[in-house]
C-alpha positions as CSV (number, residue, x, y, z in Angstrom):
1,X,-80.8,-49.9,-9.6
2,X,-78.8,-53.0,-8.6
3,X,-76.6,-52.6,-11.7
4,X,-75.9,-49.0,-10.7
5,X,-75.0,-50.0,-7.2
6,X,-72.8,-52.7,-8.5
7,X,-70.9,-50.2,-10.7
8,X,-70.5,-47.8,-7.8
9,X,-69.1,-50.7,-5.7
10,X,-66.6,-51.6,-8.4
11,X,-65.5,-48.0,-8.7
12,X,-65.1,-47.7,-4.9
13,X,-63.1,-50.9,-4.7
14,X,-60.9,-49.7,-7.6
15,X,-60.2,-46.4,-6.0
16,X,-59.4,-48.2,-2.7
17,X,-57.1,-50.7,-4.3
18,X,-55.1,-48.0,-6.1
19,X,-55.1,-45.0,-3.7
20,X,-54.8,-47.0,-0.5
21,X,-51.6,-48.8,-1.6
22,X,-48.9,-47.8,0.9
23,X,-45.7,-49.5,-0.4
24,X,-44.0,-50.3,-3.7
25,X,-41.3,-52.9,-4.5
26,X,-39.0,-50.3,-6.1
27,X,-38.9,-46.8,-7.3
28,X,-39.7,-47.6,-10.9
29,X,-43.0,-49.2,-9.8
30,X,-43.8,-46.2,-7.7
31,X,-43.1,-43.8,-10.5
32,X,-45.2,-45.7,-13.0
33,X,-48.2,-45.9,-10.6
34,X,-47.9,-42.3,-9.5
35,X,-47.8,-40.9,-13.0
36,X,-50.7,-43.1,-14.1
37,X,-52.9,-42.2,-11.0
38,X,-52.0,-38.5,-11.3
39,X,-53.2,-38.3,-14.9
40,X,-56.4,-40.1,-14.0
41,X,-57.3,-37.2,-11.7
42,X,-57.4,-34.7,-14.6
43,X,-56.2,-31.8,-12.5
44,X,-56.2,-28.6,-14.5
45,X,-53.0,-26.9,-15.2
46,X,-52.4,-23.5,-13.5
47,X,-54.2,-20.8,-15.5
48,X,-52.9,-17.3,-15.7
49,X,-56.3,-15.7,-15.0
50,X,-57.4,-16.3,-11.4
51,X,-61.0,-16.7,-12.3
52,X,-60.2,-19.6,-14.6
53,X,-58.4,-21.4,-11.7
54,X,-61.4,-21.0,-9.4
55,X,-63.9,-22.1,-12.0
56,X,-61.9,-25.2,-12.8
57,X,-62.1,-26.5,-9.2
58,X,-63.6,-30.0,-9.4
59,X,-66.6,-31.4,-7.4
60,X,-66.4,-32.1,-3.7
61,X,-66.3,-35.8,-4.5
62,X,-63.4,-35.5,-7.0
63,X,-61.5,-33.2,-4.6
64,X,-61.9,-35.9,-1.9
65,X,-60.6,-38.5,-4.4
66,X,-57.6,-36.3,-5.1
67,X,-56.8,-36.0,-1.4
68,X,-57.0,-39.7,-0.9
69,X,-54.6,-40.3,-3.7
70,X,-52.0,-37.8,-2.6
71,X,-52.1,-38.9,1.1
72,X,-51.6,-42.5,-0.1
73,X,-48.6,-41.6,-2.1
74,X,-47.2,-39.3,0.6
75,X,-47.3,-42.3,2.9
76,X,-45.7,-44.5,0.2
77,X,-42.8,-42.2,-0.1
78,X,-41.8,-42.9,3.5
79,X,-41.2,-46.5,2.7
80,X,-38.2,-45.6,0.5
81,X,-34.6,-45.2,1.8
82,X,-33.5,-42.2,-0.2
83,X,-29.9,-43.1,0.3
84,X,-30.4,-46.2,-1.7
85,X,-31.9,-44.3,-4.7
86,X,-29.9,-43.0,-7.6
87,X,-29.3,-39.3,-7.8
88,X,-31.9,-39.0,-10.5
89,X,-34.4,-40.9,-8.4
90,X,-33.6,-38.8,-5.4
91,X,-34.4,-35.7,-7.4
92,X,-37.7,-37.2,-8.5
93,X,-38.4,-38.2,-4.9
94,X,-38.0,-34.5,-3.9
95,X,-40.1,-33.4,-6.8
96,X,-43.0,-35.7,-6.0
97,X,-42.8,-34.7,-2.3
98,X,-42.9,-31.0,-3.4
99,X,-45.9,-31.6,-5.6
100,X,-47.9,-33.7,-3.1
101,X,-47.5,-31.1,-0.4
102,X,-48.5,-28.3,-2.6
103,X,-51.5,-30.3,-4.0
104,X,-52.6,-31.1,-0.4
105,X,-52.5,-27.4,0.4
106,X,-54.6,-26.6,-2.6
107,X,-57.1,-29.3,-1.7
108,X,-57.6,-27.8,1.8
109,X,-58.3,-24.5,0.2
110,X,-60.7,-26.0,-2.4
111,X,-62.6,-27.9,0.4
112,X,-63.2,-24.6,2.2
113,X,-64.1,-22.9,-1.1
114,X,-66.7,-25.5,-2.1
115,X,-68.4,-24.9,1.2
116,X,-68.8,-21.1,0.6
117,X,-68.5,-20.9,-3.2
118,X,-70.3,-17.7,-4.5
119,X,-72.8,-17.9,-7.3
120,X,-70.6,-15.6,-9.3
121,X,-66.8,-15.1,-9.0
122,X,-65.9,-11.4,-9.1
123,X,-63.7,-10.4,-12.0
124,X,-62.6,-7.2,-10.1
125,X,-59.6,-8.9,-8.4
126,X,-58.9,-11.2,-5.5
127,X,-59.8,-8.5,-3.0
128,X,-63.4,-9.1,-4.0
129,X,-63.2,-12.9,-3.8
130,X,-63.9,-14.9,-0.7
131,X,-60.7,-16.3,0.7
132,X,-58.8,-13.9,-1.6
133,X,-55.7,-13.6,0.6
134,X,-55.5,-17.4,1.0
135,X,-55.8,-17.9,-2.8
136,X,-53.1,-15.3,-3.4
137,X,-50.7,-16.9,-1.1
138,X,-51.3,-20.2,-2.9
139,X,-51.1,-18.7,-6.4
140,X,-47.8,-17.2,-5.3
141,X,-46.5,-20.6,-4.4
142,X,-47.6,-22.1,-7.7
143,X,-46.2,-19.3,-9.8
144,X,-43.0,-18.7,-7.9
145,X,-42.1,-21.4,-5.4
146,X,-43.7,-23.2,-2.5
147,X,-41.2,-21.7,-0.1
148,X,-42.3,-18.1,-0.5
149,X,-44.7,-15.9,1.4
150,X,-46.3,-12.6,0.4
151,X,-44.5,-10.6,3.1
152,X,-41.1,-12.0,2.1
153,X,-41.8,-11.3,-1.6
154,X,-42.9,-7.7,-0.8
155,X,-39.6,-7.0,1.0
156,X,-37.7,-8.7,-1.9
157,X,-39.4,-6.3,-4.3
158,X,-38.3,-3.3,-2.3
159,X,-34.7,-4.5,-2.3
160,X,-34.8,-5.1,-6.1
161,X,-36.1,-1.6,-6.6
162,X,-33.2,-0.2,-4.7
163,X,-30.8,-2.3,-6.7
164,X,-32.2,-1.2,-10.0
165,X,-32.1,2.5,-9.0
166,X,-28.4,2.3,-7.9
167,X,-27.5,0.7,-11.2
168,X,-29.3,3.4,-13.2
169,X,-27.7,6.1,-11.1
170,X,-24.2,4.6,-11.7
171,X,-24.8,4.8,-15.5
172,X,-26.0,8.4,-15.2
173,X,-22.9,9.3,-13.2
174,X,-20.6,7.5,-15.7
175,X,-22.2,9.6,-18.6
176,X,-20.5,12.7,-17.2
177,X,-23.7,14.7,-17.8
178,X,-25.7,16.6,-15.2
179,X,-29.1,15.2,-14.5
180,X,-31.0,17.5,-16.8
181,X,-28.6,17.0,-19.7
182,X,-28.6,13.2,-19.1
183,X,-32.4,13.0,-19.2
184,X,-32.5,15.1,-22.4
185,X,-29.9,13.0,-24.0
186,X,-31.4,9.5,-23.4
187,X,-34.8,10.8,-24.7
188,X,-33.3,12.2,-27.9
189,X,-34.0,10.9,-31.3
190,X,-30.6,9.3,-31.4
191,X,-32.0,6.5,-29.3
192,X,-35.0,5.7,-31.3
193,X,-35.8,3.8,-34.5
194,X,-38.8,4.7,-36.6
195,X,-38.8,2.0,-39.3
196,X,-39.2,-1.7,-39.1
197,X,-36.4,-2.5,-41.5
198,X,-33.8,-0.8,-39.2
199,X,-35.2,-2.6,-36.1
200,X,-35.1,-6.0,-37.9
201,X,-31.6,-5.5,-39.1
202,X,-30.4,-4.4,-35.7
203,X,-31.7,-7.6,-34.1
204,X,-30.2,-9.7,-36.9
205,X,-26.8,-8.0,-36.5
206,X,-26.9,-8.4,-32.7
207,X,-27.8,-12.1,-33.1
208,X,-24.8,-12.7,-35.4
209,X,-22.4,-10.8,-33.1
210,X,-23.5,-12.4,-29.9
211,X,-23.4,-16.1,-30.6
212,X,-19.5,-16.5,-30.7
213,X,-19.3,-14.8,-27.3
214,X,-21.5,-17.5,-25.7
215,X,-19.7,-20.6,-27.0
216,X,-17.9,-22.3,-24.1
217,X,-20.2,-20.8,-21.5
218,X,-23.6,-22.3,-22.4
219,X,-23.9,-26.0,-23.3
220,X,-24.9,-26.8,-26.9
221,X,-25.4,-23.1,-27.7
222,X,-24.1,-23.5,-31.2
223,X,-25.8,-26.8,-31.9
224,X,-29.5,-26.1,-31.2
225,X,-32.0,-25.0,-33.8
226,X,-31.8,-21.4,-34.8
227,X,-34.2,-18.7,-33.6
228,X,-36.2,-16.5,-36.0
229,X,-37.0,-12.8,-35.5
230,X,-40.1,-11.1,-36.7
231,X,-42.2,-8.0,-36.1
232,X,-45.2,-8.7,-33.9
233,X,-48.5,-8.0,-35.5
234,X,-50.8,-9.1,-32.8
235,X,-51.9,-6.0,-30.8
236,X,-53.2,-8.3,-28.0
237,X,-49.6,-8.5,-27.0
238,X,-48.8,-4.8,-27.6
239,X,-48.3,-4.2,-23.8
240,X,-45.0,-6.1,-23.8
241,X,-41.9,-5.1,-25.8
242,X,-41.5,-8.6,-27.2
243,X,-42.6,-12.3,-26.8
244,X,-41.5,-15.7,-27.8
245,X,-43.6,-18.3,-29.7
246,X,-42.2,-21.7,-28.9
247,X,-44.0,-23.6,-31.7
248,X,-42.6,-21.2,-34.4
249,X,-39.1,-20.9,-32.7
250,X,-39.7,-17.2,-33.2
251,X,-39.5,-14.1,-31.0
252,X,-41.6,-11.1,-32.0
253,X,-40.7,-7.5,-31.2
254,X,-43.5,-5.1,-31.0
255,X,-43.4,-2.0,-33.1
256,X,-46.7,-0.3,-33.8
257,X,-47.2,3.5,-33.7
258,X,-44.4,4.6,-31.3
259,X,-40.7,5.0,-31.9
260,X,-38.7,1.9,-30.9
261,X,-36.1,2.5,-28.2
262,X,-32.8,1.0,-29.5
263,X,-31.7,0.4,-25.9
264,X,-34.1,-2.5,-26.0
265,X,-32.3,-4.4,-28.7
266,X,-29.7,-6.2,-26.5
267,X,-31.8,-7.2,-23.4
268,X,-34.8,-8.2,-25.5
269,X,-32.7,-10.5,-27.6
270,X,-31.0,-12.0,-24.6
271,X,-34.3,-12.6,-22.9
272,X,-36.4,-13.9,-25.8
273,X,-33.8,-15.6,-28.0
274,X,-30.3,-16.9,-27.1
275,X,-29.4,-17.6,-24.4
276,X,-32.9,-16.8,-23.1
277,X,-36.3,-18.5,-23.8
278,X,-35.5,-20.0,-27.2
279,X,-32.2,-21.5,-26.0
280,X,-33.5,-22.8,-22.7
281,X,-36.6,-24.4,-24.3
282,X,-34.6,-26.0,-27.1
283,X,-32.0,-27.2,-24.7
284,X,-34.7,-28.8,-22.5
285,X,-36.1,-30.6,-25.6
286,X,-32.8,-32.5,-25.9
287,X,-33.0,-33.9,-22.4
288,X,-34.0,-37.4,-21.4
289,X,-36.3,-36.7,-18.5
290,X,-38.1,-39.1,-16.2
291,X,-41.8,-39.6,-16.4
292,X,-42.2,-37.7,-13.2
293,X,-40.2,-34.7,-14.5
294,X,-42.3,-34.7,-17.7
295,X,-45.4,-34.6,-15.6
296,X,-45.0,-31.1,-14.2
297,X,-44.1,-27.7,-15.7
298,X,-42.7,-24.6,-13.9
299,X,-43.0,-21.2,-15.7
300,X,-41.2,-19.5,-12.8
301,X,-38.0,-21.3,-13.8
302,X,-38.4,-20.4,-17.5
303,X,-39.1,-16.7,-16.9
304,X,-36.4,-16.6,-14.2
305,X,-33.8,-18.1,-16.5
306,X,-34.6,-15.5,-19.3
307,X,-34.4,-12.6,-16.8
308,X,-31.2,-14.0,-15.4
309,X,-29.3,-14.0,-18.7
310,X,-30.0,-10.3,-19.0
311,X,-27.8,-9.9,-15.9
312,X,-24.8,-11.3,-17.8
313,X,-24.6,-8.6,-20.5
314,X,-21.3,-7.2,-19.1
315,X,-19.8,-10.7,-18.5
316,X,-20.0,-11.6,-22.2
317,X,-19.7,-8.1,-23.7
318,X,-23.3,-8.4,-24.7
319,X,-23.9,-4.8,-23.7
320,X,-21.7,-2.9,-26.1
321,X,-22.3,0.5,-24.4
322,X,-23.5,1.6,-21.0
323,X,-26.8,2.7,-22.7
324,X,-27.4,-0.9,-23.8
325,X,-27.2,-1.9,-20.2
326,X,-29.4,1.1,-19.2
327,X,-32.1,-0.4,-21.4
328,X,-32.0,-3.6,-19.3
329,X,-32.4,-1.6,-16.1
330,X,-35.2,0.6,-17.5
331,X,-37.3,-2.5,-17.8
332,X,-35.9,-4.1,-14.7
333,X,-37.1,-1.2,-12.5
334,X,-40.6,-1.9,-13.9
335,X,-40.3,-5.6,-13.0
336,X,-39.0,-4.7,-9.6
337,X,-41.8,-2.2,-8.8
338,X,-44.3,-4.8,-10.0
339,X,-43.1,-7.3,-7.5
340,X,-44.1,-5.1,-4.5
341,X,-47.2,-3.8,-6.3
342,X,-48.5,-7.3,-7.0
343,X,-48.4,-8.2,-3.3
344,X,-49.9,-4.8,-2.4
345,X,-52.8,-5.1,-4.8
346,X,-53.6,-8.8,-4.1
347,X,-52.7,-9.2,-0.5
348,X,-52.4,-5.9,1.3
349,X,-55.7,-4.5,-0.1
350,X,-54.1,-1.6,-1.9
351,X,-56.5,0.4,-4.1
352,X,-55.5,1.1,-7.7
353,X,-54.8,4.7,-6.6
354,X,-52.4,3.6,-3.9
355,X,-50.6,1.2,-6.3
356,X,-50.3,4.1,-8.8
357,X,-48.8,6.3,-6.1
358,X,-46.2,3.6,-5.3
359,X,-45.3,3.4,-9.0
360,X,-44.9,7.1,-9.3
361,X,-42.6,7.2,-6.3
362,X,-40.2,5.0,-8.2
363,X,-40.9,5.6,-11.9
364,X,-41.8,8.9,-13.4
365,X,-43.6,9.7,-16.6
366,X,-44.9,6.3,-17.4
367,X,-48.4,6.3,-15.8
368,X,-50.0,4.7,-18.8
369,X,-47.8,1.6,-18.3
370,X,-48.6,1.7,-14.6
371,X,-52.4,1.5,-15.2
372,X,-51.9,-1.3,-17.7
373,X,-49.7,-3.2,-15.3
374,X,-52.2,-2.7,-12.4
375,X,-54.9,-4.2,-14.5
376,X,-52.6,-7.1,-15.5
377,X,-51.7,-7.8,-11.8
378,X,-55.3,-7.7,-10.8
379,X,-56.3,-10.3,-13.4
380,X,-53.1,-12.4,-13.3
381,X,-52.0,-12.4,-9.6
382,X,-48.4,-13.5,-8.8
383,X,-47.3,-14.1,-12.5
384,X,-45.2,-10.9,-12.8
385,X,-43.1,-12.0,-9.8
386,X,-41.6,-15.0,-11.6
387,X,-39.0,-12.9,-13.6
388,X,-37.3,-11.2,-10.7
389,X,-37.5,-14.1,-8.2
390,X,-36.1,-16.7,-10.7
391,X,-33.2,-14.5,-11.8
392,X,-32.4,-13.7,-8.1
393,X,-32.2,-17.4,-7.2
394,X,-29.9,-18.2,-10.1
395,X,-27.7,-15.2,-9.2
396,X,-27.6,-16.5,-5.6
397,X,-26.3,-19.8,-6.8
398,X,-23.6,-18.0,-8.9
399,X,-22.7,-15.9,-5.9
400,X,-22.2,-19.0,-3.7
401,X,-19.8,-20.4,-6.2
402,X,-18.0,-17.1,-6.6
403,X,-17.5,-17.0,-2.8
404,X,-15.5,-20.2,-2.7
405,X,-13.5,-19.7,-5.9
406,X,-9.9,-18.5,-5.6
407,X,-9.4,-15.1,-7.1
408,X,-7.1,-16.6,-9.8
409,X,-9.7,-18.9,-11.2
410,X,-12.3,-17.8,-13.7
411,X,-15.9,-18.5,-13.1
412,X,-16.9,-21.9,-14.5
413,X,-19.7,-20.7,-16.7
414,X,-20.2,-23.9,-18.7
415,X,-20.3,-26.1,-15.7
416,X,-22.6,-23.7,-13.8
417,X,-25.1,-23.3,-16.7
418,X,-25.0,-27.0,-17.4
419,X,-26.0,-27.6,-13.8
420,X,-28.8,-25.2,-13.9
421,X,-30.2,-26.5,-17.2
422,X,-29.5,-30.2,-17.1
423,X,-32.7,-31.3,-15.4
424,X,-35.1,-29.0,-17.2
425,X,-37.6,-26.7,-15.4
426,X,-37.9,-27.5,-11.7
427,X,-39.1,-25.7,-8.6
428,X,-36.3,-23.4,-7.2
429,X,-36.5,-24.8,-3.6
430,X,-36.0,-28.3,-5.0
431,X,-33.0,-27.2,-7.1
432,X,-31.6,-25.3,-4.2
433,X,-31.4,-28.3,-2.0
434,X,-31.1,-31.2,-4.4
435,X,-28.8,-29.7,-7.0
436,X,-26.9,-26.9,-5.2
437,X,-26.9,-28.5,-1.8
438,X,-28.1,-25.4,0.1
């Protein structure tokens, strides 16, 4: 018994000596200590399925230890004069502050949760979970950005729906066809592939044609490892048009039992390959990042970047016809509707039926996709919002630069993209302030 008490005393004194430290001699000492102590807490990464996140909450004792550690480092940050730090250190300072604040918010939720934790966590959605709305607001911050709220995101979704509709209506008008003729035409067999060889070759041709158009606008775009293209065989991922496998440097397009819409070739390649996921990930691998920046990951940034580059199709002649651009908007309207639906289902207590009605109001003839997406948003709350929000933030930064450029000057694509990419994945609100000065 005495030995056990002695061990507990040693552990207590160790925790106190580490987590109660308030000042550090310099930033490098702070960084080393913070990274080491953060890793010791063994905090689980954000999981895509909400049930997994709730099941991975640690014990009351461990949560208290986490709180003590973050409060100590929050206080320690105040001892630094930011003006005396290098620019890189100032960015890390902002990132640590961002993470500490968000972790302390999580800890308060977990303390409440541990006091009322049910014997079984419902798998029917956050509506059926104690503190469901609070958890959704937190998951939204983790997936998207700590600055966002459900109400703001819902309104953002409505605006993006309107933007996508206007873009699609403009393409229809430019076709010169009346509405019935137009709908018949875009559904005709001329727009669909029915064999994998043709699909594969179309992607390969597009890849070859696109790269020269990107040189001079995206840093190192011709120097990074090549991307591979293959048909997806895993039906687990059949609900998405394509996906990227980082380990294999390969993006997979899904072609199973339905004709493949050739309007998907351009935007899928942009999103998954170059300059989308493959390019951004391979570029980030070339960066020398601080230990603090290597400690955290932000999927919202990565999905946002990949969705953003789809918006540049006309700037780089990546959409050779208006129907290539239409393919981008046909998927964009789905993403936009999902933004509002995600908040509705997980925060406004919408039933599946109400969510389906909302979908049908904006998208006709795709109810099977709607039901699939409703199930996805119920299991994976907030994740679908990352695409639209991230692309929107990057487009905002571009618009701010456009606004101060003289009309005679071309947009500085290379400088802009270098600025967005040069620090790797970061929270958007940190980038907004620390990198773009907003």
